[in-house]
OpenMM code with the backbone's topology and positions (N, CA, C; nanometers):
from openmm import Vec3, app, unit

residues = "MET THR VAL VAL LEU VAL ASN ASN ARG GLU HIS GLU LEU GLU PRO GLY GLU THR VAL GLU SER LEU LEU ALA ARG LEU GLY VAL GLN GLY ARG TYR ALA LEU VAL GLU ARG ASN GLY GLU PRO VAL GLU ARG ALA ARG TYR GLY GLU THR GLU LEU GLU ARG GLY ASP ARG LEU VAL VAL ALA ARG PRO VAL ALA GLY GLY".split()
positions = [
    Vec3(0.0853, -0.1180, 0.0000),
    Vec3(0.0000, 0.0000, 0.0000),
    Vec3(0.0895, 0.1238, 0.0000),
    Vec3(0.0623, 0.2138, -0.0927),
    Vec3(0.1376, 0.3375, -0.1023),
    Vec3(0.0533, 0.4495, -0.0440),
    Vec3(0.1081, 0.5144, 0.0582),
    Vec3(0.0326, 0.6152, 0.1314),
    Vec3(0.1080, 0.7482, 0.1319),
    Vec3(0.0326, 0.8564, 0.1198),
    Vec3(0.0864, 0.9908, 0.1380),
    Vec3(0.0043, 1.0597, 0.2463),
    Vec3(0.0588, 1.1641, 0.3025),
    Vec3(-0.0152, 1.2460, 0.3978),
    Vec3(-0.0620, 1.3722, 0.3280),
    Vec3(-0.1904, 1.3996, 0.3386),
    Vec3(-0.2475, 1.5225, 0.2846),
    Vec3(-0.3104, 1.5959, 0.4019),
    Vec3(-0.2537, 1.7107, 0.4343),
    Vec3(-0.2998, 1.7875, 0.5503),
    Vec3(-0.3080, 1.6981, 0.6747),
    Vec3(-0.2026, 1.6192, 0.6938),
    Vec3(-0.1874, 1.5292, 0.8089),
    Vec3(-0.2866, 1.4125, 0.8129),
    Vec3(-0.3481, 1.3805, 0.7004),
    Vec3(-0.4371, 1.2636, 0.6908),
    Vec3(-0.3812, 1.1685, 0.5859),
    Vec3(-0.3842, 1.0394, 0.6179),
    Vec3(-0.3329, 0.9400, 0.5240),
    Vec3(-0.4298, 0.9185, 0.4084),
    Vec3(-0.3721, 0.9075, 0.2881),
    Vec3(-0.4495, 0.8766, 0.1678),
    Vec3(-0.3700, 0.7747, 0.0877),
    Vec3(-0.4401, 0.6708, 0.0423),
    Vec3(-0.3761, 0.5696, -0.0413),
    Vec3(-0.3672, 0.6226, -0.1841),
    Vec3(-0.2530, 0.5969, -0.2475),
    Vec3(-0.2318, 0.6436, -0.3849),
    Vec3(-0.2698, 0.5374, -0.4860),
    Vec3(-0.3199, 0.5826, -0.5983),
    Vec3(-0.3397, 0.4969, -0.7142),
    Vec3(-0.2058, 0.4908, -0.7887),
    Vec3(-0.1789, 0.3839, -0.8660),
    Vec3(-0.0546, 0.3779, -0.9437),
    Vec3(-0.0440, 0.4973, -1.0387),
    Vec3(0.0723, 0.5629, -1.0394),
    Vec3(0.0953, 0.6765, -1.1285),
    Vec3(0.0214, 0.8031, -1.0891),
    Vec3(-0.0271, 0.8093, -0.9670),
    Vec3(-0.1058, 0.9253, -0.9213),
    Vec3(-0.0225, 1.0534, -0.9276),
    Vec3(-0.0861, 1.1585, -0.9764),
    Vec3(-0.0237, 1.2908, -0.9820),
    Vec3(-0.0952, 1.3831, -0.8841),
    Vec3(-0.0377, 1.4985, -0.8640),
    Vec3(-0.1037, 1.5980, -0.7792),
    Vec3(-0.2424, 1.6272, -0.8343),
    Vec3(-0.2524, 1.6451, -0.9661),
    Vec3(-0.3802, 1.6780, -1.0302),
    Vec3(-0.4849, 1.5689, -1.0083),
    Vec3(-0.4471, 1.4424, -1.0274),
    Vec3(-0.5456, 1.3337, -1.0131),
    Vec3(-0.5855, 1.3147, -0.8670),
    Vec3(-0.4922, 1.3349, -0.7753),
    Vec3(-0.5265, 1.3247, -0.6332),
    Vec3(-0.6236, 1.4353, -0.5939),
    Vec3(-0.5976, 1.5570, -0.6381),
    Vec3(-0.6889, 1.6678, -0.6073),
    Vec3(-0.8287, 1.6384, -0.6609),
    Vec3(-0.8360, 1.5836, -0.7822),
    Vec3(-0.9663, 1.5504, -0.8417),
    Vec3(-1.0383, 1.4455, -0.7571),
    Vec3(-0.9657, 1.3425, -0.7122),
    Vec3(-1.0270, 1.2396, -0.6278),
    Vec3(-1.0759, 1.2966, -0.4958),
    Vec3(-1.0053, 1.3985, -0.4453),
    Vec3(-1.0440, 1.4608, -0.3184),
    Vec3(-1.1527, 1.5673, -0.3365),
    Vec3(-1.1898, 1.5944, -0.4626),
    Vec3(-1.2937, 1.6928, -0.4902),
    Vec3(-1.2465, 1.8364, -0.4798),
    Vec3(-1.1169, 1.8569, -0.4998),
    Vec3(-1.0599, 1.9914, -0.4938),
    Vec3(-1.0242, 2.0356, -0.6345),
    Vec3(-1.0731, 2.1502, -0.6759),
    Vec3(-1.0403, 2.2014, -0.8081),
    Vec3(-0.8977, 2.2551, -0.8078),
    Vec3(-0.8132, 2.1968, -0.8930),
    Vec3(-0.6719, 2.2309, -0.8970),
    Vec3(-0.6417, 2.3768, -0.9216),
    Vec3(-0.7223, 2.4415, -1.0031),
    Vec3(-0.6908, 2.5816, -1.0334),
    Vec3(-0.7125, 2.6726, -0.9134),
    Vec3(-0.7831, 2.6244, -0.8119),
    Vec3(-0.8055, 2.7042, -0.6923),
    Vec3(-0.7249, 2.6546, -0.5728),
    Vec3(-0.6406, 2.5527, -0.5928),
    Vec3(-0.5662, 2.4945, -0.4812),
    Vec3(-0.4189, 2.5332, -0.4883),
    Vec3(-0.3633, 2.5560, -0.3720),
    Vec3(-0.2190, 2.5739, -0.3587),
    Vec3(-0.1658, 2.4476, -0.2941),
    Vec3(-0.0595, 2.3904, -0.3521),
    Vec3(-0.0072, 2.2639, -0.3022),
    Vec3(0.1407, 2.2781, -0.2691),
    Vec3(0.1745, 2.2248, -0.1521),
    Vec3(0.3135, 2.2159, -0.1098),
    Vec3(0.3437, 2.0672, -0.0932),
    Vec3(0.4546, 2.0235, -0.1504),
    Vec3(0.4946, 1.8820, -0.1429),
    Vec3(0.6292, 1.8742, -0.0728),
    Vec3(0.6311, 1.8079, 0.0399),
    Vec3(0.7539, 1.7915, 0.1174),
    Vec3(0.8226, 1.9252, 0.1445),
    Vec3(0.7420, 2.0260, 0.1753),
    Vec3(0.7957, 2.1566, 0.2114),
    Vec3(0.8266, 2.2492, 0.0948),
    Vec3(0.8042, 2.2027, -0.0274),
    Vec3(0.8319, 2.2833, -0.1466),
    Vec3(0.7028, 2.3087, -0.2239),
    Vec3(0.6815, 2.4338, -0.2699),
    Vec3(0.5601, 2.4596, -0.3478),
    Vec3(0.5645, 2.3877, -0.4825),
    Vec3(0.4485, 2.3432, -0.5272),
    Vec3(0.4348, 2.2806, -0.6595),
    Vec3(0.3685, 2.3833, -0.7504),
    Vec3(0.4310, 2.4110, -0.8643),
    Vec3(0.3726, 2.5057, -0.9598),
    Vec3(0.2427, 2.4476, -1.0140),
    Vec3(0.1398, 2.5292, -1.0188),
    Vec3(0.0083, 2.4852, -1.0659),
    Vec3(0.0174, 2.4233, -1.2055),
    Vec3(0.1009, 2.4776, -1.2914),
    Vec3(0.1149, 2.4262, -1.4280),
    Vec3(0.1752, 2.2860, -1.4298),
    Vec3(0.2346, 2.2412, -1.3189),
    Vec3(0.2993, 2.1097, -1.3135),
    Vec3(0.2183, 2.0059, -1.2357),
    Vec3(0.0979, 2.0395, -1.1902),
    Vec3(0.0169, 1.9450, -1.1134),
    Vec3(-0.0039, 1.8145, -1.1888),
    Vec3(-0.0276, 1.8216, -1.3200),
    Vec3(-0.0564, 1.7023, -1.4000),
    Vec3(0.0640, 1.6144, -1.4251),
    Vec3(0.1835, 1.6671, -1.4081),
    Vec3(0.3046, 1.5880, -1.4354),
    Vec3(0.3836, 1.5536, -1.3089),
    Vec3(0.3404, 1.6041, -1.1948),
    Vec3(0.4109, 1.5771, -1.0700),
    Vec3(0.3561, 1.4499, -1.0064),
    Vec3(0.4302, 1.3394, -1.0249),
    Vec3(0.3868, 1.2110, -0.9689),
    Vec3(0.4202, 1.2044, -0.8206),
    Vec3(0.3279, 1.1480, -0.7471),
    Vec3(0.3450, 1.1365, -0.6028),
    Vec3(0.4117, 1.0044, -0.5684),
    Vec3(0.4833, 1.0050, -0.4556),
    Vec3(0.5550, 0.8862, -0.4118),
    Vec3(0.5212, 0.8554, -0.2670),
    Vec3(0.5408, 0.7302, -0.2298),
    Vec3(0.5168, 0.6865, -0.0918),
    Vec3(0.5881, 0.7799, 0.0057),
    Vec3(0.5159, 0.8202, 0.1089),
    Vec3(0.5749, 0.9028, 0.2133),
    Vec3(0.5709, 1.0518, 0.1875),
    Vec3(0.5245, 1.0931, 0.0683),
    Vec3(0.5136, 1.2371, 0.0424),
    Vec3(0.4216, 1.3007, 0.1449),
    Vec3(0.4536, 1.4234, 0.1808),
    Vec3(0.3697, 1.5022, 0.2709),
    Vec3(0.3204, 1.6236, 0.1927),
    Vec3(0.1882, 1.6314, 0.1781),
    Vec3(0.1292, 1.7407, 0.1021),
    Vec3(0.0495, 1.8314, 0.1946),
    Vec3(0.0579, 1.9599, 0.1642),
    Vec3(-0.0306, 2.0579, 0.2275),
    Vec3(-0.1124, 2.1161, 0.1130),
    Vec3(-0.2427, 2.1049, 0.1223),
    Vec3(-0.3338, 2.1571, 0.0205),
    Vec3(-0.4165, 2.2672, 0.0846),
    Vec3(-0.4121, 2.3847, 0.0228),
    Vec3(-0.4869, 2.4991, 0.0758),
    Vec3(-0.5592, 2.5680, -0.0390),
    Vec3(-0.6704, 2.6289, -0.0028),
    Vec3(-0.7457, 2.7085, -0.0994),
    Vec3(-0.7434, 2.8526, -0.0507),
    Vec3(-0.6895, 2.9431, -0.1330),
    Vec3(-0.6856, 3.0834, -0.0916),
    Vec3(-0.8261, 3.1391, -0.0738),
    Vec3(-0.8393, 3.2280, 0.0222),
    Vec3(-0.9682, 3.2893, 0.0512),
    Vec3(-0.9527, 3.4398, 0.0374),
    Vec3(-1.0408, 3.5001, -0.0402),
    Vec3(-1.0373, 3.6461, -0.0549),
    Vec3(-1.1205, 3.7091, 0.0552),
    Vec3(-1.0833, 3.8251, 0.0905),
    Vec3(-1.1596, 3.8944, 0.1938),
    Vec3(-1.0834, 4.0150, 0.2448),
    Vec3(-1.1427, 4.0783, 0.3386),
    Vec3(-1.0726, 4.1965, 0.3867),
    Vec3(-1.1041, 4.2300, 0.5267),
] * unit.nanometer
topology = app.Topology()
chain = topology.addChain("A")
for resn in residues:
    res = topology.addResidue(resn, chain)
    for name in ("N", "CA", "C"):
        topology.addAtom(name, app.Element.getBySymbol(name[0]), res)
């Protein structure tokens, strides 16, 4: 079983899972999500090509506008 942590919760990965496909499975629209992988930001344009690996730690956030 290949597991990653997303916002401190375990999620099992599908083979070849990318940031984009994981976000879709979690119901998060990629264009509105900011993702950090193992302490490094992931460029939104690279979500579809960034493959996830066992033990990755992701922080997924959605920016909120307001004042």
